[in-house]
N, C-alpha and C positions, 0 to 999 in steps of 0.2 A: 162550561169553561171552554174557551176557544183553544184552538190547536197550539198557539204560542203563548198561552196565558202565563205560564210560569217559567218560560225560558229566559235565562239570564243573558245568554249569548246564542247566536246561531250555532247549530250543531257543528262540532269539529270532527265528528266521526259517528259511526253507528252506535246506537244505544244497546246496552246489554239486554238480552231477552228476559233474564230473571229479574222480576220487579224488586227493586230495593236491595239487591244482593250484588256485592262486588267480590267475586271469588278470590282475587289475589290479596284482599285485605286480611291481615292476620286477625284471628278471632279476638274478641274483647278480653277474653280470659288469658291471653298471652301475657306473661310477665317475665321479668328478668329472673331466671331461676339458677340454681346451682352456683350462686355467687357471682353470676355474670351481671355486669351493669346493663341498664336498659338500652344503652347505646349499641350493645352487641345484638340484642333481640330486635331493636328498631334502629338500625344505623341511619345516620343523617345524610351520608353521601357528600359530594362535593358540588361546586358550581357546575361541573360538567354533567353530573348524573342525578342530582337530587330529585328530579321529576320522574325517574324510573319507579315503577311500582314498589320495589322492595325498599326504597328510601322515603316514600311519601309520608308515612307516619312520623318518622324521626325528623325529617326536614321541616315539616310543618309546625314543629315546636322549636325550631332552631334556625329560622331564616336569618335572624340577625347575627348568627355566627358565620353565615356564608356571604353576606353582602353588607356594605357599610350602612349604618343607620344613625339616627340622632335620637337621643334618649328623651322620653316623655316622663318627667318626674312626677311622682305622686305627692300628696300632702303628707305632712308629718303624722297626722291622725286621720285614718279613713273613717268614713261613715259606715258603720257595720251593717251587714246583712245578717238576719237572724234565722235560725232554723225553725221550721214549723213544730208546734208542740203536739199535733195530732198524729194519726197514723200516716204512713207513707202514701204518697200519691199513687193510685192504681189506675192505669190507663190501658184500655184495650181498643183496637181499631183494626180495620181491614183495608187492604188494597186488592181489588179483584177477589181471588180465592185465597189470598195470603192473609193469615191472622197474625197480629202483632201485639206485643206489650212494650213498655218503655225499655225493658231489659233486652228483649229480642231485637228491637230496633237498633240499640247500641251494638249488639252482638253481630248482626247481619249486615250492617252498613259501615262505611269507613269513618265512623264518628270518633272524634278525639275528645269531645267534651259535650255535656248536655246539662243545661240549667233551666229551671222553671222558677219564676219569681212572681209573687203577688205585687201589686202596686206599692204596698208599704215596705217592700224589701224583704218579705218573708221568703225563705228558700223552701220551695215545695218539693223539688227534686234536684239532685246534683250527681253527675256521673263523670268519672275520669277513666275511661277504658284504655286499654293498650299501654298501661304503665305511664299514663300522663299524670300530671300533678297540678294542684291548684295554682302554683306560681309559674307554671309554664306559660311562655309567651306564644300564643297560638296565632297562626297567620290569619289575617282578615280577608285577604284579597279585596274584592270590590266593596265589602262592607265599609271600607274607608271612605267611599264616595259620599255616603250619607253623613258621615262625621264632618266632611268638608262643607256640606250644605249647612250644618249647624253653625259652623264658624262664619260662613258668609252672612248668616242672619245676625250674628253678633257684630260683625263689621258694619253692616248697614245701620244697626241701632246706634253704634258709636259714631257714625258719620264718616268712618274711614272709607267706606264705599258710599258715595253720595246718592246714587240711584241705581236701581237694577236696569234702568234704561241707558246707563252710561255705556259707551263703547269699550270693548276690551283694550284697544290701543291707548285709551286714556290712562290706563294703569300699566300696560305692558307695551311700550313703544316698539320693542323688538318684533312684535307681531303685526305691526301696521300694514305691512305688505302681504301678509297671509290672508286667507279667507276669514280668519277670526278678527282681524283688526277692527272693522266697523261694526261688529255684531253686538247687540245688547246683551248684557250679562244674564238677564232673566231667561233667555232662550237656551243658554248653556245649562242652567239649573234643571231644566225640564227635558234635557236631551233632545231638543228641537232646534239646534243651532242652524241646521241646514247644510253644514259643511259635509262634503262627501267623505265618508270614513267607513271602512270595511272591518268589522269586528268578528270575522269568522275563524280566526286562529289557524288559517292555512299558511303555507310556507311564505307566500308573497303578499299576505294581507297587510292592511294598514296597522292593525293591532300588533302584528308580529314586528313591524318596523318600530312602532312606539315602544314595544317591550324591550327592544335593543337598548334603549336609553336607560332602562331600569336594570335589566339583567345582563346585558352585554357590555354595559358601561361605555356605550357610544355617547356622543354629545347629548347632554341633557338640557334642562331648563327650557327656554323658549325655542332653542334649536331643535328640540325633540318634536315640535309640531309646526315650525315655521314653513315646512315644505308643503303643508296642506293649503292649497290655493284654489281648490275647485268647490263650487257650491252644487249640491244635489237638489236643493229645495230652498224656497224663501225662508228666512228666519221665522220660527214659531209655527210653521205650517205642518211639518211632518216629524213624528217621533222616529229617531234613529239612535239606538243605544251606542254611545261613543265614549270610550275612555279618554279620547282627546279632549272632549268637552270638559271632563273633570280635571284633566291635567291643566287646562287653561284657567279654570277656576282657582286652582291652587296657586298659579302664577299671579293672578289678580290679587288674591288674599295676601300673599307675601309682599307684593309691591305696595298694597294699600296700607298694610299694618306695619311694614318695616321689620317683620319678624319671620323667622323660619316657621313652617307649619307645626313642627313638633313643639317648639317653645310656645307658640300660640295655643296649641291644644292643651299643653300642661297648665298654662296660666289661666285660661278661660273656661276649660271644661274638666280636665282630669283632676285638678286639685279642688275646684269648687264642688264637683259631684262626689268627692270623697273616695277616689279610687284607692284600691288596696295595695296595688303593686306597680312598680315601674313598667313602662311599656317602651316601645321603640317604633320608629318610622323609617323605612328604607329611603335612602337618598340616591340621586343619580350622580353622574360624573360632574355635573355643575354644582353639586351641593344642595339641590332642591329636593324636597320630599316628593315622592311619586304620589300625587294627589289622587290618582285613579285606583290606587291599591296600597297594600303592603304595610299596614300597621300590624304590630305584633304585641298582643296583650293577653292578660289572664282572662279566663272565662267569666269570672265574677265581675270584672270591670267592663267587659262587653255587656253584661247584664245591667250594670249601672247606666250605661249609655241608653239602653232600652228604657230604663226607668225614667230618664229625662223626658222622653217622648210620652211615656204613659202618664206622666204627671204634669203635662203642659209646660215642660221646660224647667221644672223645679227639681232640685236635689232632695234627698230624703230629709234634710233638715229644714226644708221649706224655702231655701234660697232660690231665687229666680236666676237660672244659669243661661238658658236660651230663651229669648223673648216668646211669650205665649202665642202671640199672633203669628210669629214666624213658624212655630211648631204646627199650627193649624194650616199654614200655607204649604209646609213641607208635605203634609199628608192629604192635600187636596189635589185631585187630578188637574194638571195644567199642561200636559204635553200635547203635541199636535196629533193629527190623524195617524193611525197605525199603532197607537199605544196598546199594551196588553190589556186583557180583561181586568177591570178594576181601575186601570189608569196608572199614571206615573206622575209623581209630584216633583218636589225639589230633590233630585238625586235619591229618591225614595220610591220603591215599588209599593203599590197599593193592591191589597187582595181583592179578589172578586167579591163584590158586595160592599166594598169600602170599609170593612171593619178591621183589616190588618194593615199595619205599616211595616215594611220589610226592608232590612239591610240584607244584601245578598252578595255572596262571593262565588267565583267560578268553580272552586274546588269543593263545593258543598256547604259553604258557610251560610247560616241563616240566623238572623236576629229578628224575631217577630214580636210585634207589640199589638195586642188585641185592644183596640182603642176604647170600646165601651167598658171593659172590665179592668183594663190596665195590666192584664196578665202579660208577662214577658217570657219568651222561650228563646234560648240561645243554643244553637247547635254548631259546633266547629267540626271540621272534617278534613280529610286528606284524600280527596276523590280524584280518580283519573277522569279526564275530560269526557271520555266516551260513556261514562256511567251516568251522565246528567239526567236523562229522561226518567228512568225508573227510580233513581235516588231522589230526585225532586218530588216525584209522586208520593213516595213513602214519607218523606220529610214533611210535606204539606199536610198529608193525612194525619201524621203524628201531631203536628201543631194544632190542627183543628180538633183532634180528640182531646188533647190537653186542655184547650180552652173550654170545651164542652164540660169536661169533668170539673175543672176549677170553678167555672161559673155555676154549675149545678150545686156544688158544695158550699158556695159562699152565701 
């Protein structure tokens, strides 16, 4: 595995030396005791301080109380997930000299939810540490990018997006004078637009400026990226992870379909896949969903998204929700040079060896689909940026161990 194989973003700070351990994270056994509500044990904070360590657990279940969102409505009747009838899933694995089980992984990492599903919707493991609940709306961060790619595929099938070779400005004229205006949509899907964009989360980086349209409530919509006018490479040549590419895809979708992303997601995915709970999607000051991040949803419904990929775009009742050919395209490497080991598809990370399709978020969110077996593993978290290296190592090792155990027993 290459040096950058599982890095979601360039490092924003030094990684912790203790593999998989985030000392400031409250233990999984922490609960609201002595009559105290969980908000006392795990406070949410405010817009000014939610990202401080003591607020991370609480805020990552309550982002839609801090920022404006649009609701993603579920169907009247969900498609149920069913518990396994056999013994509980037992998984053991190692990272270096560190031994782990599923329970110790949850205990020693900033996990807020862990779910393992078979392709048929059987629940093999489900954990809600740190006083989280099944109906909590847990922050997606950049896992939302992969959801956007699903909806692009639907829009192409419907003819709303006529061709992936159409220029962005065909749908978003406000970006005609930006670097994005003449670019084909397909290269944004694979993070190979060529637009110069720095995603290092430093004070003066491009992602910090883009984040201002989401969290600082500075001008949003097309204005959030119209200032990007410089190309760093020809379109389709070089992989460069860029949240701006995803933001523009969201603008294209909204323009092509005439619907806000949250309404589109509810109508075309959330309800057809049989979601159990309402979700939400953060909106910017222009009223646009932040397509590069910020869905808030229940753990099981993230699992249902994974099941769509595991089943070729079909819901548990057999209904084709996302075109099967599009799902194959999403999990096929298509990025330019410099992509991580395994490659990068349509807003989707691909595991080394090509057997894992991954939705990933900067604060430790992972939704992994083992393509050969259809096993789905969802892990939500509230991780400080600087813990990325060891936490990613432990999480990937856990996912691999789960897949090995599930496939061995099937």
